[in-house]
PADOMI-588337 format. One record per residue (C-alpha): residue number from 1; residue in three letters; x, y, z. Coordinates in Angstrom, 1 decimal. Each point is the difference from the previous one (the first is absolute). Layout:
BEGIN
<rec resi="NUM" resn="ALA" east="X" north="Y" up="Z"/>
...
//
This chain:
BEGIN
<rec resi="1" resn="MET" east="-29.4" north="-77.7" up="19.1"/>
<rec resi="2" resn="PRO" east="1.6" north="2.6" up="-2.2"/>
<rec resi="3" resn="GLN" east="-0.8" north="3.4" up="-0.9"/>
<rec resi="4" resn="ILE" east="2.0" north="1.9" up="-2.8"/>
<rec resi="5" resn="THR" east="-1.0" north="3.9" up="-1.4"/>
<rec resi="6" resn="ALA" east="-1.8" north="-0.5" up="-3.7"/>
<rec resi="7" resn="ASN" east="-1.3" north="2.9" up="-1.7"/>
<rec resi="8" resn="GLY" east="0.9" north="1.9" up="2.3"/>
<rec resi="9" resn="ILE" east="-1.9" north="-1.5" up="3.1"/>
<rec resi="10" resn="PRO" east="0.7" north="-2.7" up="2.2"/>
<rec resi="11" resn="LEU" east="-1.9" north="-3.2" up="-1.0"/>
<rec resi="12" resn="HIS" east="0.3" north="-3.5" up="1.6"/>
<rec resi="13" resn="TYR" east="0.5" north="-3.1" up="-2.0"/>
<rec resi="14" resn="GLU" east="1.2" north="-3.7" up="0.1"/>
<rec resi="15" resn="LEU" east="1.8" north="-2.0" up="-2.2"/>
<rec resi="16" resn="HIS" east="-0.8" north="-3.5" up="-1.1"/>
<rec resi="17" resn="GLY" east="1.6" north="-3.2" up="-2.2"/>
<rec resi="18" resn="PRO" east="3.8" north="-0.2" up="-1.5"/>
<rec resi="19" resn="GLU" east="2.1" north="3.1" up="-0.1"/>
<rec resi="20" resn="THR" east="0.6" north="-0.5" up="-3.5"/>
<rec resi="21" resn="GLY" east="-3.9" north="-0.9" up="-0.9"/>
<rec resi="22" resn="GLU" east="-1.7" north="2.4" up="-2.3"/>
<rec resi="23" resn="PRO" east="-1.0" north="3.1" up="1.8"/>
<rec resi="24" resn="LEU" east="-3.9" north="-0.4" up="0.4"/>
<rec resi="25" resn="LEU" east="-1.8" north="3.1" up="1.7"/>
<rec resi="26" resn="LEU" east="-3.2" north="-0.7" up="2.2"/>
<rec resi="27" resn="ILE" east="-2.6" north="3.3" up="0.4"/>
<rec resi="28" resn="MET" east="-2.7" north="-0.7" up="2.3"/>
<rec resi="29" resn="GLY" east="-3.4" north="1.9" up="-0.1"/>
<rec resi="30" resn="LEU" east="-2.0" north="2.6" up="2.0"/>
<rec resi="31" resn="GLY" east="0.5" north="0.7" up="3.3"/>
<rec resi="32" resn="ALA" east="1.9" north="-3.5" up="0.0"/>
<rec resi="33" resn="GLN" east="3.0" north="-0.9" up="1.7"/>
<rec resi="34" resn="MET" east="2.7" north="-2.0" up="-1.9"/>
<rec resi="35" resn="THR" east="-0.9" north="-2.6" up="2.3"/>
<rec resi="36" resn="ARG" east="-3.3" north="-0.6" up="-1.7"/>
<rec resi="37" resn="TRP" east="2.0" north="-1.7" up="-2.6"/>
<rec resi="38" resn="PRO" east="-0.6" north="-3.7" up="0.8"/>
<rec resi="39" resn="PRO" east="3.2" north="-1.3" up="1.7"/>
<rec resi="40" resn="ALA" east="-0.7" north="-3.8" up="-2.1"/>
<rec resi="41" resn="PHE" east="0.2" north="2.1" up="-3.3"/>
<rec resi="42" resn="VAL" east="2.8" north="2.2" up="0.9"/>
<rec resi="43" resn="ALA" east="1.8" north="-3.3" up="1.1"/>
<rec resi="44" resn="GLU" east="-1.0" north="-1.9" up="-3.4"/>
<rec resi="45" resn="LEU" east="1.1" north="3.1" up="-2.2"/>
<rec resi="46" resn="ALA" east="3.8" north="0.0" up="1.7"/>
<rec resi="47" resn="ALA" east="0.4" north="-4.1" up="-0.3"/>
<rec resi="48" resn="ARG" east="-0.6" north="0.8" up="-3.7"/>
<rec resi="49" resn="GLY" east="2.9" north="1.8" up="0.2"/>
<rec resi="50" resn="TYR" east="-1.0" north="3.7" up="-0.2"/>
<rec resi="51" resn="ARG" east="1.4" north="2.5" up="2.5"/>
<rec resi="52" resn="VAL" east="-3.5" north="1.3" up="1.6"/>
<rec resi="53" resn="VAL" east="0.1" north="3.5" up="1.2"/>
<rec resi="54" resn="GLN" east="-3.3" north="0.6" up="2.0"/>
<rec resi="55" resn="TYR" east="-0.4" north="3.4" up="1.5"/>
<rec resi="56" resn="ASP" east="-2.2" north="2.5" up="2.0"/>
<rec resi="57" resn="ASN" east="-1.6" north="2.9" up="-2.1"/>
<rec resi="58" resn="ARG" east="0.7" north="3.5" up="1.2"/>
<rec resi="59" resn="ASP" east="-2.9" north="0.7" up="2.8"/>
<rec resi="60" resn="VAL" east="-0.7" north="-3.8" up="1.2"/>
<rec resi="61" resn="GLY" east="2.1" north="-2.3" up="1.8"/>
<rec resi="62" resn="LEU" east="3.3" north="1.4" up="1.2"/>
<rec resi="63" resn="SER" east="0.9" north="1.9" up="-3.1"/>
<rec resi="64" resn="HIS" east="-0.4" north="3.5" up="0.2"/>
<rec resi="65" resn="LYS" east="-2.9" north="2.0" up="1.5"/>
<rec resi="66" resn="LEU" east="-1.1" north="3.1" up="-1.6"/>
<rec resi="67" resn="ASP" east="-1.6" north="1.5" up="2.8"/>
<rec resi="68" resn="GLU" east="1.1" north="3.9" up="-1.2"/>
<rec resi="69" resn="ALA" east="-2.6" north="-0.8" up="-2.6"/>
<rec resi="70" resn="GLY" east="-3.2" north="-0.7" up="2.1"/>
<rec resi="71" resn="ALA" east="-3.2" north="-1.5" up="-0.4"/>
<rec resi="72" resn="PRO" east="-1.0" north="0.3" up="-4.0"/>
<rec resi="73" resn="ASP" east="-3.1" north="2.2" up="-0.8"/>
<rec resi="74" resn="MET" east="-1.8" north="-2.8" up="-1.9"/>
<rec resi="75" resn="PRO" east="-3.3" north="2.0" up="-1.1"/>
<rec resi="76" resn="GLU" east="2.3" north="2.6" up="-1.6"/>
<rec resi="77" resn="VAL" east="2.0" north="-2.6" up="-1.6"/>
<rec resi="78" resn="TYR" east="-2.7" north="-1.1" up="-1.8"/>
<rec resi="79" resn="LYS" east="-0.9" north="3.3" up="-0.8"/>
<rec resi="80" resn="ALA" east="2.6" north="1.4" up="-1.8"/>
<rec resi="81" resn="LEU" east="0.5" north="-3.6" up="-2.0"/>
<rec resi="82" resn="MET" east="-4.0" north="0.7" up="-1.1"/>
<rec resi="83" resn="THR" east="0.8" north="3.8" up="-1.0"/>
<rec resi="84" resn="GLY" east="3.4" north="-0.8" up="-1.8"/>
<rec resi="85" resn="GLN" east="2.0" north="1.6" up="2.4"/>
<rec resi="86" resn="LYS" east="3.0" north="-1.6" up="1.6"/>
<rec resi="87" resn="ALA" east="-0.4" north="-1.9" up="3.5"/>
<rec resi="88" resn="GLN" east="1.6" north="1.3" up="3.1"/>
<rec resi="89" resn="VAL" east="2.1" north="-3.2" up="1.3"/>
<rec resi="90" resn="ALA" east="2.7" north="-1.2" up="2.3"/>
<rec resi="91" resn="TYR" east="1.6" north="-1.9" up="-3.4"/>
<rec resi="92" resn="LEU" east="-1.2" north="-1.8" up="-2.7"/>
<rec resi="93" resn="LEU" east="0.3" north="-3.7" up="-1.7"/>
<rec resi="94" resn="SER" east="3.1" north="0.7" up="-1.8"/>
<rec resi="95" resn="ASP" east="1.2" north="1.6" up="3.1"/>
<rec resi="96" resn="MET" east="-0.3" north="-3.5" up="1.6"/>
<rec resi="97" resn="ALA" east="1.3" north="-1.7" up="-3.2"/>
<rec resi="98" resn="ALA" east="3.6" north="2.2" up="0.3"/>
<rec resi="99" resn="ASP" east="-0.1" north="-1.2" up="3.8"/>
<rec resi="100" resn="GLY" east="0.1" north="-3.5" up="-1.6"/>
<rec resi="101" resn="VAL" east="2.9" north="0.9" up="-2.8"/>
<rec resi="102" resn="GLY" east="1.8" north="1.8" up="2.7"/>
<rec resi="103" resn="LEU" east="0.0" north="-2.9" up="2.5"/>
<rec resi="104" resn="MET" east="1.6" north="-2.0" up="-3.0"/>
<rec resi="105" resn="ASP" east="2.7" north="2.8" up="-0.8"/>
<rec resi="106" resn="ALA" east="0.6" north="-0.4" up="3.9"/>
<rec resi="107" resn="LEU" east="0.5" north="-3.8" up="-0.2"/>
<rec resi="108" resn="GLY" east="2.6" north="0.2" up="-3.3"/>
<rec resi="109" resn="PHE" east="-2.9" north="-1.5" up="-2.1"/>
<rec resi="110" resn="GLU" east="0.1" north="1.4" up="-3.4"/>
<rec resi="111" resn="ARG" east="-3.5" north="-2.0" up="-1.5"/>
<rec resi="112" resn="ALA" east="-2.5" north="-1.9" up="1.9"/>
<rec resi="113" resn="HIS" east="-3.1" north="-2.1" up="-1.1"/>
<rec resi="114" resn="ILE" east="-2.8" north="1.5" up="2.5"/>
<rec resi="115" resn="VAL" east="-3.2" north="-1.1" up="1.4"/>
<rec resi="116" resn="GLY" east="-2.5" north="1.9" up="1.6"/>
<rec resi="117" resn="ALA" east="-3.2" north="-1.0" up="1.6"/>
<rec resi="118" resn="SER" east="-3.3" north="2.4" up="-0.6"/>
<rec resi="119" resn="MET" east="1.5" north="3.7" up="0.6"/>
<rec resi="120" resn="GLY" east="3.3" north="-1.6" up="0.3"/>
<rec resi="121" resn="GLY" east="-1.4" north="-1.7" up="-3.7"/>
<rec resi="122" resn="MET" east="-0.4" north="3.7" up="-0.5"/>
<rec resi="123" resn="ILE" east="3.7" north="1.1" up="0.9"/>
<rec resi="124" resn="ALA" east="1.8" north="-2.4" up="-2.0"/>
<rec resi="125" resn="GLN" east="-1.5" north="1.0" up="-2.9"/>
<rec resi="126" resn="MET" east="0.7" north="3.5" up="0.5"/>
<rec resi="127" resn="ILE" east="4.1" north="-1.4" up="0.5"/>
<rec resi="128" resn="ALA" east="-0.8" north="-1.9" up="-2.9"/>
<rec resi="129" resn="ALA" east="-1.3" north="3.5" up="-2.1"/>
<rec resi="130" resn="GLU" east="2.3" north="2.6" up="0.9"/>
<rec resi="131" resn="HIS" east="3.2" north="-2.2" up="1.3"/>
<rec resi="132" resn="PRO" east="-0.4" north="-2.5" up="-2.8"/>
<rec resi="133" resn="GLY" east="4.1" north="-0.9" up="-0.4"/>
<rec resi="134" resn="ARG" east="-0.1" north="-0.9" up="3.9"/>
<rec resi="135" resn="VAL" east="-2.8" north="-2.4" up="-1.1"/>
<rec resi="136" resn="LEU" east="0.6" north="-3.9" up="-0.9"/>
<rec resi="137" resn="SER" east="-3.5" north="-1.1" up="0.1"/>
<rec resi="138" resn="LEU" east="-3.5" north="1.4" up="1.8"/>
<rec resi="139" resn="THR" east="-2.5" north="-2.6" up="1.6"/>
<rec resi="140" resn="SER" east="-3.1" north="2.2" up="0.9"/>
<rec resi="141" resn="ILE" east="-2.5" north="-1.8" up="2.6"/>
<rec resi="142" resn="MET" east="-3.3" north="0.7" up="0.6"/>
<rec resi="143" resn="SER" east="0.3" north="3.8" up="-0.9"/>
<rec resi="144" resn="THR" east="-1.2" north="2.8" up="-2.4"/>
<rec resi="145" resn="THR" east="0.7" north="3.1" up="-2.4"/>
<rec resi="146" resn="GLY" east="-1.8" north="2.5" up="1.8"/>
<rec resi="147" resn="ASN" east="-2.8" north="0.1" up="-3.3"/>
<rec resi="148" resn="PRO" east="-2.9" north="1.8" up="1.7"/>
<rec resi="149" resn="SER" east="-2.6" north="-1.9" up="-2.3"/>
<rec resi="150" resn="LEU" east="0.9" north="-3.2" up="1.6"/>
<rec resi="151" resn="PRO" east="-2.6" north="-1.7" up="2.5"/>
<rec resi="152" resn="PRO" east="0.7" north="0.6" up="3.4"/>
<rec resi="153" resn="ALA" east="0.2" north="-1.8" up="3.2"/>
<rec resi="154" resn="LYS" east="-2.6" north="-2.0" up="1.4"/>
<rec resi="155" resn="PRO" east="-1.5" north="2.2" up="2.6"/>
<rec resi="156" resn="GLU" east="0.9" north="-2.2" up="2.8"/>
<rec resi="157" resn="ALA" east="4.0" north="-0.6" up="-1.1"/>
<rec resi="158" resn="MET" east="-0.1" north="3.9" up="-0.1"/>
<rec resi="159" resn="GLU" east="-1.6" north="0.4" up="3.2"/>
<rec resi="160" resn="ARG" east="2.6" north="-2.4" up="1.7"/>
<rec resi="161" resn="LEU" east="2.7" north="2.0" up="-1.3"/>
<rec resi="162" resn="THR" east="-1.0" north="3.8" up="0.9"/>
<rec resi="163" resn="GLN" east="-1.5" north="-1.4" up="2.9"/>
<rec resi="164" resn="ARG" east="2.8" north="-0.6" up="2.5"/>
<rec resi="165" resn="GLY" east="-2.1" north="-1.1" up="3.1"/>
<rec resi="166" resn="PRO" east="1.0" north="-0.2" up="3.7"/>
<rec resi="167" resn="SER" east="3.5" north="1.3" up="0.9"/>
<rec resi="168" resn="PRO" east="2.0" north="-2.4" up="1.2"/>
<rec resi="169" resn="LEU" east="2.0" north="2.5" up="2.6"/>
<rec resi="170" resn="GLU" east="-3.8" north="-0.2" up="1.2"/>
<rec resi="171" resn="ASP" east="-1.8" north="-3.9" up="-0.7"/>
<rec resi="172" resn="LEU" east="2.6" north="-2.1" up="-1.0"/>
<rec resi="173" resn="GLU" east="-2.3" north="-2.9" up="-0.6"/>
<rec resi="174" resn="GLY" east="-2.6" north="2.1" up="-1.8"/>
<rec resi="175" resn="PHE" east="2.7" north="1.5" up="-2.5"/>
<rec resi="176" resn="LEU" east="0.9" north="-3.6" up="-0.3"/>
<rec resi="177" resn="ASP" east="-3.6" north="-1.1" up="-0.5"/>
<rec resi="178" resn="HIS" east="-0.3" north="2.6" up="-2.9"/>
<rec resi="179" resn="GLY" east="3.3" north="-1.2" up="-1.8"/>
<rec resi="180" resn="VAL" east="-1.8" north="-3.7" up="0.2"/>
<rec resi="181" resn="ALA" east="-3.2" north="1.2" up="-1.6"/>
<rec resi="182" resn="GLY" east="1.7" north="2.1" up="-2.7"/>
<rec resi="183" resn="ALA" east="2.6" north="-2.8" up="-1.0"/>
<rec resi="184" resn="ALA" east="-3.4" north="-2.2" up="-1.0"/>
<rec resi="185" resn="ILE" east="-1.5" north="3.0" up="-1.5"/>
<rec resi="186" resn="MET" east="3.5" north="0.6" up="-2.1"/>
<rec resi="187" resn="ASN" east="1.0" north="-4.0" up="-0.1"/>
<rec resi="188" resn="GLY" east="-3.1" north="-1.3" up="-1.6"/>
<rec resi="189" resn="PRO" east="-1.3" north="-2.9" up="0.7"/>
<rec resi="190" resn="ASN" east="2.0" north="-2.5" up="-1.6"/>
<rec resi="191" resn="TYR" east="3.2" north="0.8" up="1.7"/>
<rec resi="192" resn="GLN" east="-0.7" north="0.8" up="3.4"/>
<rec resi="193" resn="ALA" east="3.2" north="0.6" up="2.6"/>
<rec resi="194" resn="ASP" east="0.3" north="-2.0" up="3.0"/>
<rec resi="195" resn="GLU" east="-1.7" north="2.4" up="2.8"/>
<rec resi="196" resn="ALA" east="2.2" north="-0.6" up="2.9"/>
<rec resi="197" resn="GLU" east="3.2" north="0.5" up="-2.3"/>
<rec resi="198" resn="LEU" east="-1.3" north="2.7" up="-1.7"/>
<rec resi="199" resn="ARG" east="-0.8" north="1.8" up="3.7"/>
<rec resi="200" resn="ALA" east="3.4" north="-0.3" up="0.9"/>
<rec resi="201" resn="SER" east="1.1" north="1.8" up="-2.8"/>
<rec resi="202" resn="LEU" east="-1.7" north="2.9" up="0.3"/>
<rec resi="203" resn="LYS" east="1.1" north="0.1" up="3.6"/>
<rec resi="204" resn="SER" east="3.4" north="-0.1" up="-1.0"/>
<rec resi="205" resn="ASP" east="-0.9" north="2.4" up="-2.8"/>
<rec resi="206" resn="PHE" east="-1.5" north="2.1" up="2.6"/>
<rec resi="207" resn="GLU" east="3.1" north="-0.4" up="2.3"/>
<rec resi="208" resn="ARG" east="2.4" north="0.5" up="-2.4"/>
<rec resi="209" resn="SER" east="-1.1" north="3.3" up="-1.0"/>
<rec resi="210" resn="PHE" east="-3.7" north="1.8" up="-0.1"/>
<rec resi="211" resn="TYR" east="-0.5" north="3.1" up="-2.0"/>
<rec resi="212" resn="PRO" east="-3.3" north="0.6" up="-1.4"/>
<rec resi="213" resn="VAL" east="1.2" north="3.2" up="-1.4"/>
<rec resi="214" resn="GLY" east="2.1" north="-1.2" up="-2.5"/>
<rec resi="215" resn="PHE" east="-2.8" north="-2.1" up="-1.6"/>
<rec resi="216" resn="ALA" east="-1.8" north="3.5" up="-0.8"/>
<rec resi="217" resn="ARG" east="3.1" north="1.4" up="-1.6"/>
<rec resi="218" resn="GLN" east="1.0" north="-3.0" up="-2.1"/>
<rec resi="219" resn="MET" east="-3.9" north="-0.6" up="-0.6"/>
<rec resi="220" resn="ALA" east="0.0" north="4.0" up="-1.6"/>
<rec resi="221" resn="ALA" east="3.2" north="-0.9" up="-1.6"/>
<rec resi="222" resn="VAL" east="-2.0" north="-2.6" up="-2.1"/>
<rec resi="223" resn="VAL" east="-3.1" north="2.4" up="-0.3"/>
<rec resi="224" resn="ALA" east="1.9" north="3.0" up="-1.5"/>
<rec resi="225" resn="SER" east="2.6" north="-1.8" up="-2.5"/>
<rec resi="226" resn="GLY" east="-3.4" north="-0.9" up="-1.9"/>
<rec resi="227" resn="ASP" east="0.1" north="-1.7" up="-3.6"/>
<rec resi="228" resn="ARG" east="3.2" north="-1.3" up="-0.4"/>
<rec resi="229" resn="ARG" east="-0.7" north="-1.4" up="-3.2"/>
<rec resi="230" resn="ALA" east="2.2" north="1.7" up="-2.0"/>
<rec resi="231" resn="ALA" east="2.7" north="-0.5" up="2.1"/>
<rec resi="232" resn="LEU" east="-0.4" north="-3.3" up="-0.3"/>
<rec resi="233" resn="ALA" east="-0.3" north="-0.9" up="-3.7"/>
<rec resi="234" resn="THR" east="3.3" north="1.2" up="-0.2"/>
<rec resi="235" resn="ILE" east="1.2" north="-3.0" up="2.4"/>
<rec resi="236" resn="THR" east="2.4" north="-2.0" up="-1.9"/>
<rec resi="237" resn="ALA" east="1.2" north="-2.4" up="2.4"/>
<rec resi="238" resn="PRO" east="-1.3" north="-3.8" up="-0.2"/>
<rec resi="239" resn="THR" east="-3.3" north="0.2" up="1.6"/>
<rec resi="240" resn="VAL" east="-2.3" north="-2.7" up="1.9"/>
<rec resi="241" resn="VAL" east="-3.3" north="1.3" up="1.6"/>
<rec resi="242" resn="VAL" east="-2.2" north="-2.1" up="2.2"/>
<rec resi="243" resn="HIS" east="-2.7" north="0.1" up="1.3"/>
<rec resi="244" resn="GLY" east="-2.8" north="-1.4" up="2.7"/>
<rec resi="245" resn="ALA" east="-3.2" north="-0.8" up="-1.4"/>
<rec resi="246" resn="ASP" east="-1.5" north="0.5" up="3.2"/>
<rec resi="247" resn="ASP" east="1.4" north="3.1" up="0.8"/>
<rec resi="248" resn="PRO" east="-2.8" north="2.8" up="2.1"/>
<rec resi="249" resn="LEU" east="2.1" north="2.7" up="0.4"/>
<rec resi="250" resn="VAL" east="2.0" north="0.1" up="-3.7"/>
<rec resi="251" resn="PRO" east="-2.1" north="-1.9" up="-1.8"/>
<rec resi="252" resn="PRO" east="1.4" north="-1.8" up="-3.5"/>
<rec resi="253" resn="THR" east="-0.6" north="2.6" up="-2.2"/>
<rec resi="254" resn="GLY" east="3.1" north="1.7" up="1.5"/>
<rec resi="255" resn="GLY" east="2.2" north="-2.5" up="-1.3"/>
<rec resi="256" resn="GLU" east="-1.3" north="-0.4" up="-3.1"/>
<rec resi="257" resn="ASP" east="0.3" north="3.7" up="-0.6"/>
<rec resi="258" resn="THR" east="3.1" north="-0.3" up="1.0"/>
<rec resi="259" resn="HIS" east="1.0" north="-2.7" up="-1.9"/>
<rec resi="260" resn="ALA" east="-1.4" north="1.8" up="-2.7"/>
<rec resi="261" resn="THR" east="2.0" north="3.1" up="0.1"/>
<rec resi="262" resn="ILE" east="3.3" north="-1.4" up="0.8"/>
<rec resi="263" resn="PRO" east="1.4" north="-0.9" up="-3.6"/>
<rec resi="264" resn="GLY" east="0.5" north="-4.4" up="-0.8"/>
<rec resi="265" resn="SER" east="-1.0" north="-0.1" up="3.7"/>
<rec resi="266" resn="GLU" east="-1.4" north="-4.0" up="1.2"/>
<rec resi="267" resn="LEU" east="-3.4" north="0.0" up="2.1"/>
<rec resi="268" resn="HIS" east="-0.7" north="-2.5" up="2.6"/>
<rec resi="269" resn="ILE" east="-3.0" north="0.0" up="1.8"/>
<rec resi="270" resn="LEU" east="-0.1" north="-2.9" up="2.7"/>
<rec resi="271" resn="PRO" east="-3.3" north="-1.6" up="0.8"/>
<rec resi="272" resn="ASN" east="-1.3" north="0.4" up="3.5"/>
<rec resi="273" resn="MET" east="3.0" north="2.3" up="1.2"/>
<rec resi="274" resn="GLY" east="-1.3" north="3.4" up="1.8"/>
<rec resi="275" resn="HIS" east="1.8" north="2.5" up="1.1"/>
<rec resi="276" resn="ASN" east="2.6" north="-1.4" up="1.8"/>
<rec resi="277" resn="LEU" east="3.1" north="-2.2" up="-0.6"/>
<rec resi="278" resn="PRO" east="-1.6" north="-3.7" up="1.4"/>
<rec resi="279" resn="LYS" east="2.6" north="-2.9" up="1.0"/>
<rec resi="280" resn="PRO" east="-1.5" north="-2.5" up="-2.5"/>
<rec resi="281" resn="LEU" east="1.1" north="2.2" up="-3.1"/>
<rec resi="282" resn="ILE" east="3.6" north="1.4" up="1.2"/>
<rec resi="283" resn="GLY" east="1.5" north="-3.0" up="-2.6"/>
<rec resi="284" resn="THR" east="-2.3" north="1.7" up="-2.3"/>
<rec resi="285" resn="LEU" east="0.7" north="3.2" up="0.6"/>
<rec resi="286" resn="CYS" east="3.9" north="-0.5" up="-0.1"/>
<rec resi="287" resn="ASP" east="-0.2" north="-1.7" up="-3.5"/>
<rec resi="288" resn="LEU" east="-1.8" north="3.1" up="-1.6"/>
<rec resi="289" resn="ILE" east="2.5" north="2.2" up="1.9"/>
<rec resi="290" resn="GLU" east="2.6" north="-2.3" up="-1.9"/>
<rec resi="291" resn="ARG" east="-2.0" north="0.4" up="-3.7"/>
<rec resi="292" resn="ALA" east="0.7" north="3.5" up="0.7"/>
<rec resi="293" resn="THR" east="3.8" north="-0.6" up="0.8"/>
<rec resi="294" resn="ALA" east="0.6" north="-2.7" up="-2.7"/>
<rec resi="295" resn="ARG" east="-1.5" north="2.3" up="-2.6"/>
<rec resi="296" resn="ALA" east="3.0" north="2.7" up="1.1"/>
<rec resi="297" resn="ARG" east="2.7" north="-2.4" up="-0.4"/>
<rec resi="298" resn="ALA" east="-1.1" north="-1.2" up="-3.2"/>
<rec resi="299" resn="VAL" east="0.3" north="3.2" up="-1.7"/>
<rec resi="300" resn="ALA" east="3.1" north="1.1" up="2.4"/>
//
């Protein structure tokens, strides 16, 4: 897998689809490697003619790790926000957005369709807000705006997100069990993953990279970036907002608020979908991405 310097840091990436296809940048979520994009989803987008770019965000996978930054002091981050002070964190979502634009620069893509899931949706939103000339269209999946008045995650989902379970370095089977149990909560009852496939994927991701402090720094970036609605209200790119009706981590109100904030956006709430990208919905998700890309061509 190639590596390239983007925004001053090394990022690992992969390209799929025809070289002549319109660039489409996939941005994954909190602590998740680019391998979390379902291969069938990436293959479907490539088959539809897009030049698909997937990459590891900073601090995850095979991209650059900011070891010198150390672990964030989350109580101090929350305290700073509550008192109106600037939180001391290694970076913000805007910095991660600049990574995506830097990757486009390095690959020679002037503009791209931007697709992000969860935290990746937040990063995608900030690319569209802060680098509007680089964005053909925006698809924000199971993401939100940072609006502090929105309902929180369900307690069991937040617990699974923040409690990392056994270390795979000490108890691999316990780590895999924890991951399977967490997926059962995040995915919701209607789109459960095949357990054998899920365990194999979790094990493969661990073997590829295990860097829990990177997850913590990314979480700090999300929290410290705060309410982003003022920035999102400036987005002019054709935008499609997608959310699962049964998302326990980012409730559908997050998608509704994103839609309400981004002018001219479309909102699609998918029944039975949780906080995941289930196989049975891959075609639907690709169709919705193409609603955004088609709108971009219509106004070009």
